[in-house]
C-alpha positions as CSV (number, residue, x, y, z in Angstrom):
1,X,2.1,8.1,12.9
2,X,4.1,11.3,13.0
3,X,3.4,14.9,12.5
4,X,4.4,14.9,8.9
5,X,2.1,12.1,7.9
6,X,-0.7,13.6,9.8
7,X,-0.2,16.8,7.9
8,X,-0.2,14.9,4.6
9,X,-3.6,13.4,5.6
10,X,-5.0,16.8,6.3
11,X,-3.8,18.2,3.0
12,X,-5.0,15.2,1.0
13,X,-8.5,15.4,2.6
14,X,-8.7,19.2,2.0
15,X,-7.4,19.3,-1.6
16,X,-8.9,16.0,-2.9
17,X,-12.3,16.6,-1.3
18,X,-15.1,15.6,-3.7
19,X,-12.8,14.3,-6.4
20,X,-13.8,11.0,-8.0
21,X,-11.6,8.7,-10.0
22,X,-12.9,8.6,-13.6
23,X,-12.3,4.9,-14.0
24,X,-13.7,3.4,-10.7
25,X,-16.1,6.2,-9.7
26,X,-14.6,6.0,-6.2
27,X,-13.2,9.0,-4.2
28,X,-9.6,9.7,-5.1
29,X,-8.6,9.5,-1.5
30,X,-9.4,5.8,-1.4
31,X,-6.6,5.2,-4.0
32,X,-4.2,7.5,-2.1
33,X,-4.8,5.8,1.2
34,X,-4.5,2.4,-0.4
35,X,-1.1,3.4,-1.9
36,X,0.0,4.7,1.5
37,X,-0.9,1.4,3.2
38,X,1.2,-0.4,0.7
39,X,4.1,1.9,1.4
40,X,3.8,1.1,5.1
41,X,4.6,-2.6,4.3
42,X,7.8,-1.5,2.5
43,X,9.3,1.2,4.7
44,X,8.9,2.9,8.0
45,X,10.1,6.2,6.5
46,X,7.4,8.8,7.2
47,X,8.6,11.0,4.4
48,X,8.0,8.2,1.9
49,X,4.5,7.5,3.4
50,X,3.7,11.2,3.0
51,X,5.0,11.4,-0.5
52,X,3.0,8.3,-1.5
53,X,-0.2,9.8,0.0
54,X,0.5,13.1,-1.8
55,X,1.6,11.5,-5.1
56,X,-1.4,12.9,-7.2
57,X,-1.8,16.3,-5.5
58,X,0.1,18.4,-8.0
59,X,-1.5,16.8,-11.1
60,X,-5.2,17.0,-10.1
61,X,-5.5,19.8,-7.5
62,X,-4.6,23.4,-7.1
63,X,-2.0,22.6,-4.5
64,X,1.4,23.8,-5.9
65,X,4.9,22.5,-5.9
66,X,6.0,25.5,-3.8
67,X,3.4,24.8,-1.2
68,X,4.6,21.1,-1.1
69,X,8.2,22.2,-0.6
70,X,7.2,24.7,2.2
71,X,4.8,22.2,3.9
72,X,6.9,19.0,3.6
73,X,10.5,19.9,2.9
74,X,12.8,18.9,0.1
75,X,12.7,15.1,0.3
76,X,8.9,14.8,0.1
77,X,8.9,17.5,-2.6
78,X,11.4,15.6,-4.7
79,X,9.7,12.2,-4.3
80,X,6.3,13.7,-5.4
81,X,7.8,15.6,-8.3
82,X,9.5,12.4,-9.5
83,X,6.1,10.9,-10.1
84,X,4.3,14.0,-11.3
85,X,3.5,14.6,-15.0
86,X,3.2,18.0,-16.4
87,X,-0.4,19.3,-16.6
88,X,-1.4,19.2,-20.3
89,X,-4.7,19.3,-22.1
90,X,-6.7,16.0,-22.7
91,X,-5.9,15.8,-26.4
92,X,-2.1,16.1,-25.7
93,X,-2.5,13.5,-22.9
94,X,-3.8,11.0,-25.5
95,X,-1.3,11.9,-28.3
96,X,1.7,11.8,-26.0
97,X,0.6,8.9,-23.8
98,X,3.4,6.5,-24.9
99,X,6.0,9.3,-24.7
100,X,4.9,10.2,-21.2
101,X,5.0,6.6,-20.1
102,X,8.3,5.8,-21.7
103,X,9.8,8.9,-19.9
104,X,8.5,7.7,-16.6
105,X,9.9,4.2,-17.1
106,X,13.3,5.5,-18.2
107,X,13.5,7.7,-15.1
108,X,13.1,4.7,-12.9
109,X,16.4,3.3,-13.8
110,X,18.3,6.0,-11.9
111,X,15.6,6.8,-9.3
112,X,16.4,6.3,-5.6
113,X,14.6,3.6,-3.7
114,X,12.2,6.0,-2.2
115,X,10.9,7.1,-5.5
116,X,10.6,3.5,-6.7
117,X,8.5,2.7,-3.6
118,X,6.2,5.6,-4.6
119,X,5.8,4.1,-8.1
120,X,5.2,0.6,-6.9
121,X,2.6,1.7,-4.4
122,X,0.7,4.0,-6.8
123,X,0.7,1.6,-9.6
124,X,-0.2,-1.5,-7.5
125,X,-3.2,0.5,-6.2
126,X,-4.2,1.3,-9.8
127,X,-3.8,-2.4,-10.7
128,X,-6.0,-3.5,-7.8
129,X,-8.8,-1.2,-9.0
130,X,-8.3,-2.2,-12.6
131,X,-8.5,-5.9,-11.7
132,X,-11.7,-5.5,-9.7
133,X,-13.4,-3.9,-12.7
134,X,-11.8,-6.4,-15.1
135,X,-13.4,-9.3,-13.2
136,X,-16.8,-7.9,-13.9
137,X,-16.3,-6.1,-17.3
138,X,-13.6,-8.3,-18.9
139,X,-12.3,-6.6,-22.0
140,X,-15.0,-3.9,-21.9
141,X,-13.0,-2.4,-19.0
142,X,-10.6,-0.8,-21.6
143,X,-13.6,1.3,-22.9
144,X,-13.3,3.3,-19.7
145,X,-9.8,4.5,-20.4
146,X,-8.5,7.3,-22.7
147,X,-6.1,4.8,-24.2
148,X,-8.4,1.9,-25.1
149,X,-5.8,-0.6,-26.3
150,X,-5.2,-3.3,-23.7
151,X,-1.7,-4.1,-25.0
152,X,-0.6,-0.5,-24.4
153,X,-1.5,-0.8,-20.7
154,X,0.1,-4.3,-20.6
155,X,3.3,-2.8,-22.0
156,X,3.4,0.0,-19.4
157,X,2.6,-2.2,-16.3
158,X,5.0,-4.9,-17.5
159,X,7.8,-2.3,-18.1
160,X,7.3,-0.9,-14.6
161,X,7.4,-4.4,-13.1
162,X,10.8,-4.9,-14.8
163,X,12.2,-1.6,-13.4
164,X,11.1,-2.5,-9.9
165,X,12.7,-6.0,-9.9
166,X,14.7,-5.1,-6.8
167,X,11.5,-5.5,-4.8
168,X,11.0,-9.0,-6.1
169,X,11.0,-10.5,-2.6
170,X,8.3,-8.1,-1.3
171,X,4.6,-8.8,-1.1
172,X,3.6,-5.7,-3.1
173,X,5.9,-6.7,-6.0
174,X,4.5,-10.3,-5.9
175,X,0.9,-9.0,-5.9
176,X,1.7,-6.5,-8.7
177,X,3.2,-9.3,-10.8
178,X,0.3,-11.6,-10.1
179,X,-2.3,-8.9,-11.1
180,X,-0.4,-8.2,-14.4
181,X,-0.6,-12.0,-15.1
182,X,-4.3,-12.2,-14.2
183,X,-5.3,-9.2,-16.3
184,X,-3.3,-9.9,-19.4
185,X,-2.9,-13.7,-19.6
């Protein structure tokens, strides 16, 4: 590991300390490190690894975009920003869920490969956690989400899968596709 990725580890540990994922109840850093491990199977680009590790930092911590740019440079900054949603109140998050997801999916069509890797890694990690809970809770798993309609989630994850087709010959893509099938078939 290089200096940049080690710095990303330090920042993630500092800023995500004590944060728990609302769905799984596990520390946020478990998801971040899982996503970074997935990235390591797709690229040896340390800037991509770092961006994947930092992908949630602007949404759920006090760490700022200007700090990100200063600490990690323009590439990591851009990769993280490409996957960052604007901070909005919880009611707006619910009301505009479909719009936010449609926007994310549309952006993927013109995104560079590095940003697509970030999406694949983050969403595969999310699907892994979802599937583990789904095995136990079955359809009650959707009660844990703000958007409780399973078909909305199926639409989102299936749409992302289509946009990431260029990764079809990679293990992460195959795993992602399999999890979508297992959860929604």
